[in-house]
ZARO-653538 format. One line per 4 residues: number of its first residue (from 1); their letters; for each residue z, x, y of N, C-alpha, C. Coordinates in nm, 3 decimals, padded with zeros to 5 digits. Example, Ala and Ser with C-alpha at 12.3 -4.5 7.8 and 13.67 -1.06 7.14 Angstrom:
1) as) 00.780:01.319:-00.569:00.780:01.230:-00.450:00.780:01.320:-00.330; 00.708:01.285:-00.225:00.714:01.367:-00.106:00.787:01.290:00.003
//
This chain:
1) mvae) -00.016:00.060:-00.134:-00.026:-00.014:-00.008:-00.013:00.049:00.099; -00.069:00.074:00.257:-00.103:00.125:00.340:-00.013:00.097:00.433; 00.058:00.173:00.525:00.169:00.079:00.599:00.090:00.069:00.736; 00.158:-00.030:00.815:00.025:-00.054:00.925:00.066:00.016:01.068
5) kqdr) -00.069:00.045:01.090:-00.007:00.165:01.217:00.006:00.093:01.358; 00.163:00.100:01.426:00.197:00.070:01.483:00.079:00.135:01.657; 00.112:00.019:01.748:00.003:00.074:01.868:00.126:00.162:01.952; 00.062:00.282:01.971:00.079:00.364:02.078:00.117:00.332:02.256
9) grlq) 00.056:00.213:02.294:00.035:00.181:02.382:00.007:00.034:02.419; -00.039:00.016:02.569:-00.101:-00.131:02.579:-00.153:-00.093:02.736; -00.253:-00.220:02.765:-00.290:-00.178:02.865:-00.251:-00.328:02.895; -00.292:-00.328:03.094:-00.296:-00.466:03.156:-00.403:-00.414:03.238
13) vdtn) -00.483:-00.540:03.276:-00.619:-00.511:03.337:-00.560:-00.646:03.474; -00.576:-00.558:03.568:-00.542:-00.710:03.713:-00.679:-00.754:03.696; -00.708:-00.882:03.716:-00.870:-00.941:03.691:-00.904:-00.958:03.823; -00.794:-00.943:03.948:-00.796:-00.970:04.087:-00.882:-00.824:04.130
17) eckg) -00.899:-00.727:04.061:-00.943:-00.579:04.097:-01.028:-00.585:04.027; -01.037:-00.568:03.858:-01.185:-00.549:03.796:-01.308:-00.612:03.851; -01.392:-00.551:03.848:-01.547:-00.582:03.873:-01.609:-00.607:03.760; -01.580:-00.586:03.642:-01.698:-00.618:03.491:-01.786:-00.483:03.477
21) cglc) -01.748:-00.340:03.571:-01.859:-00.249:03.539:-01.865:-00.223:03.406; -01.789:-00.260:03.327:-01.779:-00.187:03.186:-01.773:-00.049:03.125; -01.733:00.065:03.255:-01.705:00.187:03.229:-01.582:00.274:03.108; -01.459:00.115:03.111:-01.364:00.172:03.065:-01.408:00.123:02.922
25) ieac) -01.508:00.002:02.914:-01.538:-00.051:02.774:-01.602:00.100:02.718; -01.702:00.106:02.748:-01.782:00.236:02.698:-01.654:00.401:02.655; -01.587:00.371:02.748:-01.494:00.494:02.713:-01.365:00.471:02.608; -01.385:00.378:02.601:-01.230:00.331:02.472:-01.267:00.376:02.380
29) pprv) -01.227:00.500:02.315:-01.214:00.562:02.184:-01.159:00.511:02.080; -01.052:00.405:02.075:-01.040:00.301:01.948:-01.112:00.178:02.007; -01.210:00.162:02.102:-01.282:00.028:02.138:-01.184:-00.107:02.085; -01.066:-00.104:02.191:-01.010:-00.207:02.232:-01.004:-00.281:02.390
33) ialg) -01.134:-00.280:02.444:-01.142:-00.325:02.548:-01.266:-00.406:02.564; -01.261:-00.511:02.562:-01.408:-00.610:02.547:-01.387:-00.705:02.754; -01.521:-00.701:02.756:-01.552:-00.800:02.880:-01.481:-00.982:02.806; -01.448:-01.032:02.909:-01.369:-01.155:02.880:-01.482:-01.230:02.902
37) qeln) -01.448:-01.371:02.849:-01.596:-01.487:02.887:-01.572:-01.605:03.029; -01.423:-01.560:03.091:-01.370:-01.645:03.209:-01.427:-01.550:03.319; -01.421:-01.604:03.457:-01.481:-01.551:03.588:-01.386:-01.519:03.645; -01.339:-01.417:03.717:-01.248:-01.418:03.816:-01.299:-01.458:03.983
41) hygy) -01.209:-01.489:04.058:-01.232:-01.504:04.186:-01.329:-01.477:04.259; -01.365:-01.380:04.186:-01.549:-01.226:04.260:-01.677:-01.337:04.182; -01.622:-01.385:04.060:-01.732:-01.401:03.965:-01.787:-01.361:03.886; -01.702:-01.240:03.854:-01.687:-01.128:03.731:-01.645:-01.182:03.632
45) rtas) -01.664:-01.110:03.492:-01.663:-01.159:03.406:-01.575:-01.005:03.367; -01.453:-01.025:03.373:-01.331:-00.920:03.386:-01.302:-00.820:03.210; -01.260:-00.730:03.227:-01.214:-00.627:03.109:-01.084:-00.732:03.043; -01.082:-00.703:02.939:-00.951:-00.771:02.893:-00.909:-00.692:02.770
49) ylgs) -00.789:-00.648:02.681:-00.737:-00.594:02.642:-00.759:-00.663:02.465; -00.834:-00.650:02.389:-00.805:-00.720:02.249:-00.663:-00.728:02.205; -00.581:-00.691:02.240:-00.442:-00.707:02.198:-00.356:-00.585:02.103; -00.441:-00.510:02.071:-00.376:-00.394:01.936:-00.452:-00.343:01.902
53) gcta) -00.450:-00.225:01.925:-00.500:-00.060:01.899:-00.480:00.037:01.971; -00.452:-00.020:02.087:-00.414:00.104:02.202:-00.348:00.260:02.157; -00.400:00.364:02.202:-00.342:00.476:02.171:-00.303:00.544:02.317; -00.306:00.436:02.377:-00.277:00.489:02.535:-00.278:00.653:02.559
57) cgic) -00.446:00.662:02.593:-00.509:00.788:02.579:-00.484:00.788:02.767; -00.540:00.671:02.816:-00.532:00.691:02.952:-00.711:00.711:02.991; -00.801:00.727:02.891:-00.918:00.740:02.947:-00.983:00.600:03.017; -00.967:00.508:02.973:-00.975:00.369:03.042:-00.962:00.409:03.185
61) fltc) -00.832:00.428:03.195:-00.750:00.446:03.353:-00.844:00.545:03.428; -00.857:00.662:03.381:-00.933:00.745:03.455:-01.098:00.740:03.479; -01.169:00.651:03.380:-01.314:00.577:03.421:-01.287:00.499:03.507; -01.186:00.399:03.542:-01.207:00.303:03.634:-01.240:00.349:03.753
65) pepg) -01.346:00.305:03.810:-01.349:00.353:03.995:-01.291:00.240:04.084; -01.230:00.135:04.066:-01.092:00.031:04.102:-01.003:00.070:04.076; -00.887:00.137:04.187:-00.771:00.174:04.192:-00.702:00.036:04.157; -00.646:00.030:04.050:-00.522:-00.073:04.080:-00.556:-00.149:03.919
69) aitv) -00.695:-00.133:03.870:-00.724:-00.212:03.795:-00.681:-00.250:03.600; -00.621:-00.120:03.596:-00.625:-00.086:03.459:-00.499:-00.008:03.498; -00.386:-00.041:03.392:-00.289:00.020:03.352:-00.213:00.059:03.242; -00.226:00.182:03.198:-00.175:00.195:03.054:-00.053:00.200:03.046
73) lrai) 00.019:00.132:02.930:00.190:00.161:02.917:00.207:00.208:02.794; 00.255:00.326:02.810:00.289:00.413:02.703:00.400:00.425:02.596; 00.410:00.353:02.493:00.512:00.306:02.407:00.601:00.458:02.359; 00.730:00.422:02.389:00.817:00.514:02.313:00.882:00.526:02.168
77) prdr) 00.880:00.587:02.103:00.890:00.539:01.950:01.043:00.516:01.960; 01.090:00.412:01.876:01.220:00.405:01.853:01.324:00.475:01.823; 01.298:00.578:01.720:01.391:00.678:01.704:01.377:00.768:01.816; 01.338:00.803:01.889:01.318:00.885:02.015:01.365:00.807:02.162
81) vdvs) 01.420:00.704:02.128:01.480:00.621:02.295:01.638:00.611:02.210; 01.723:00.665:02.387:01.854:00.714:02.347:01.916:00.584:02.423; 01.981:00.493:02.349:02.021:00.369:02.322:02.132:00.369:02.489; 02.191:00.452:02.509:02.269:00.500:02.602:02.202:00.452:02.741
85) dlgk) 02.084:00.513:02.737:01.956:00.479:02.839:01.929:00.364:02.878; 01.953:00.290:02.782:01.851:00.134:02.798:01.894:00.063:02.937; 02.025:00.044:02.969:02.069:00.017:03.135:02.021:00.067:03.205; 02.017:00.185:03.228:01.985:00.255:03.312:01.823:00.263:03.418
89) ngga) 01.764:00.302:03.523:01.676:00.283:03.567:01.604:00.159:03.555; 01.642:00.043:03.522:01.620:-00.091:03.480:01.516:-00.099:03.369; 01.536:-00.006:03.300:01.474:00.027:03.156:01.304:00.083:03.168; 01.309:00.149:03.289:01.200:00.230:03.292:01.183:00.339:03.229
93) nlca) 01.280:00.367:03.125:01.249:00.506:03.043:01.164:00.434:02.925; 01.117:00.324:02.917:01.073:00.278:02.772:00.971:00.222:02.820; 00.879:00.303:02.900:00.754:00.286:02.910:00.706:00.390:03.038; 00.570:00.405:03.045:00.529:00.489:03.163:00.385:00.439:03.208
97) sn) 00.350:00.446:03.333:00.248:00.336:03.409:00.165:00.486:03.444; 00.037:00.465:03.431:-00.026:00.600:03.496:-00.037:00.552:03.642
//
């Protein structure tokens, strides 16, 4: 039996900033970004995260020409989280934003 691989991160796409150019889709190594079907208020089909498989490499963030359109959240493995730090910094130590 093969163990299911955990995601190392996830994406957040700001649909108000994304212009649907597709550069992030082409650049994503695990292919976990696609164009959505719905239009944003500018009339663009925007990028969307497929929901799993993100490696948190940040390549989509680096290729995106729109500042603030993509945020990559990197997961910290549970065995590396210090439980005594969970209440500090509003939990900011649990993920990092590019």
